[in-house]
C-alpha positions as CSV (number, residue, x, y, z in Angstrom):
1,X,8.8,-12.7,39.7
2,X,7.8,-13.7,36.2
3,X,4.8,-15.5,37.6
4,X,3.3,-12.3,38.9
5,X,3.7,-10.7,35.5
6,X,2.1,-13.7,33.9
7,X,-0.9,-13.6,36.2
8,X,-1.3,-9.9,35.4
9,X,-2.5,-10.6,31.9
10,X,0.2,-12.3,29.9
11,X,-0.8,-15.9,29.3
12,X,-1.1,-18.5,26.6
13,X,1.1,-18.0,23.6
14,X,2.9,-15.0,25.0
15,X,4.2,-16.8,28.0
16,X,6.9,-18.7,26.1
17,X,7.9,-15.6,24.2
18,X,8.1,-13.5,27.4
19,X,10.2,-16.2,29.1
20,X,12.5,-16.5,26.1
21,X,13.0,-12.7,26.0
22,X,14.0,-12.7,29.6
23,X,16.2,-15.8,29.2
24,X,18.1,-14.2,26.3
25,X,18.7,-10.9,28.3
26,X,16.3,-8.8,26.3
27,X,15.5,-5.7,28.5
28,X,11.9,-5.4,27.3
29,X,9.1,-7.5,25.7
30,X,6.4,-5.9,23.6
31,X,3.2,-7.9,23.8
32,X,0.9,-5.7,21.8
33,X,1.2,-2.7,19.5
34,X,-1.8,-1.4,17.6
35,X,-3.5,1.7,16.3
36,X,-6.3,3.0,18.5
37,X,-9.6,3.9,16.8
38,X,-10.1,7.5,15.9
39,X,-11.4,10.1,18.2
40,X,-14.3,12.3,17.2
41,X,-11.9,14.8,15.7
42,X,-10.1,12.1,13.6
43,X,-6.9,11.5,15.6
44,X,-5.5,8.0,15.7
45,X,-3.7,6.9,18.8
46,X,-1.6,3.9,19.5
47,X,-1.7,1.4,22.4
48,X,1.3,-0.6,23.5
49,X,1.6,-3.3,26.2
50,X,5.1,-4.1,27.3
51,X,7.0,-5.8,30.1
52,X,10.3,-4.8,31.9
53,X,12.0,-8.2,31.6
54,X,15.2,-6.9,33.3
55,X,16.3,-6.6,36.9
56,X,16.5,-2.8,36.8
57,X,13.8,-0.2,37.4
58,X,13.0,2.0,34.4
59,X,12.5,5.7,34.6
60,X,11.5,6.2,31.0
61,X,10.6,4.0,28.0
62,X,10.7,5.9,24.7
63,X,9.2,3.9,21.8
64,X,9.7,5.4,18.3
65,X,7.0,4.3,15.9
66,X,6.0,4.8,12.3
67,X,2.5,4.4,10.9
68,X,1.5,3.3,7.4
69,X,-1.6,3.3,5.4
70,X,-3.0,0.3,3.4
71,X,-0.7,0.9,0.4
72,X,2.4,1.2,2.5
73,X,2.9,5.0,2.6
74,X,4.3,6.4,5.9
75,X,2.0,8.8,7.6
76,X,3.4,12.0,9.2
77,X,2.2,12.6,12.8
78,X,0.2,15.6,14.0
79,X,1.2,18.0,11.2
80,X,2.4,17.3,7.6
81,X,5.7,19.2,8.4
82,X,6.6,16.7,11.1
83,X,8.6,13.5,10.7
84,X,6.9,10.2,10.1
85,X,8.5,8.9,13.3
86,X,6.5,9.5,16.5
87,X,8.2,9.2,19.9
88,X,5.9,7.7,22.6
89,X,7.2,8.3,26.1
90,X,6.2,6.1,29.1
91,X,7.2,7.7,32.4
92,X,7.9,5.2,35.2
93,X,9.0,4.0,37.5
94,X,8.5,0.6,36.0
95,X,9.8,-2.1,38.4
96,X,11.7,-5.1,37.3
97,X,9.6,-8.0,35.8
98,X,6.5,-5.8,35.7
99,X,4.1,-4.3,33.2
100,X,2.3,-1.0,33.3
101,X,-0.6,-2.7,31.5
102,X,-1.7,-1.3,28.2
103,X,-0.5,2.2,27.7
104,X,-2.4,4.5,25.3
105,X,-1.2,7.6,23.5
106,X,-4.5,8.9,22.2
107,X,-3.6,11.6,19.6
108,X,-0.5,10.6,17.6
109,X,-1.7,10.9,14.0
110,X,-4.4,13.1,12.4
111,X,-5.2,10.6,9.7
112,X,-7.9,7.9,9.7
113,X,-5.9,5.8,7.3
114,X,-3.5,4.2,9.7
115,X,-3.5,0.4,9.1
116,X,-0.1,-0.6,10.5
117,X,2.3,0.7,13.2
118,X,5.9,-0.5,13.3
119,X,8.5,0.1,16.0
120,X,11.7,1.8,14.8
121,X,13.6,2.2,18.1
122,X,13.3,1.8,21.8
123,X,15.2,3.9,24.3
124,X,15.2,2.8,27.9
125,X,16.4,5.1,30.7
126,X,17.0,3.3,34.0
127,X,16.5,5.0,37.4
128,X,20.3,5.2,37.7
129,X,20.3,7.2,34.4
130,X,22.1,4.5,32.4
131,X,20.5,4.0,29.0
132,X,19.8,1.1,26.7
133,X,18.9,1.6,23.0
134,X,17.4,-1.0,20.7
135,X,17.3,-0.2,17.0
136,X,14.8,-1.9,14.6
137,X,17.2,-4.6,13.3
138,X,17.6,-5.9,16.9
139,X,13.9,-6.2,17.7
140,X,13.9,-10.0,17.2
141,X,13.0,-11.7,20.4
142,X,11.6,-8.4,21.9
143,X,8.3,-8.3,19.9
144,X,5.6,-10.9,20.4
145,X,4.8,-12.9,17.3
146,X,1.5,-11.0,16.9
147,X,3.3,-7.6,16.7
148,X,4.1,-6.5,13.1
149,X,7.9,-6.1,12.6
150,X,7.5,-4.7,9.1
151,X,4.5,-3.0,7.7
152,X,3.6,-3.8,4.1
153,X,4.9,-1.5,1.4
154,X,3.4,-0.7,-1.9
């Protein structure tokens, strides 16, 4: 169960946090969230490593994120007309107590100035089509201590 997840790459300081998330009934645990270095054309991606800590299989995991530059300005994704919130969709199935490993969305922002990425919302759709939504204020216990919960602002 959890041991198979832990041997799949989650060890050390994250083990206690992962077990705590599961113990407290958190449906997901985010181990890593970070900007991905720019591609040749300047796009910045984001990589996320997460775990299904529940007993249900996930069909989709939608993670809404917002990126900031060094002075705390939110960055619009893809096109300046778009919102500052980017929705990242993982398509499962993701079995209970498993991780898909590190998932990369390669072209989220067309700005080389991304210094911080913050999660604003997580929407989980189970295989039975029931849904679970987690808003930013309820992320405590879901994010590993190394994952920024609030990006610095100017």
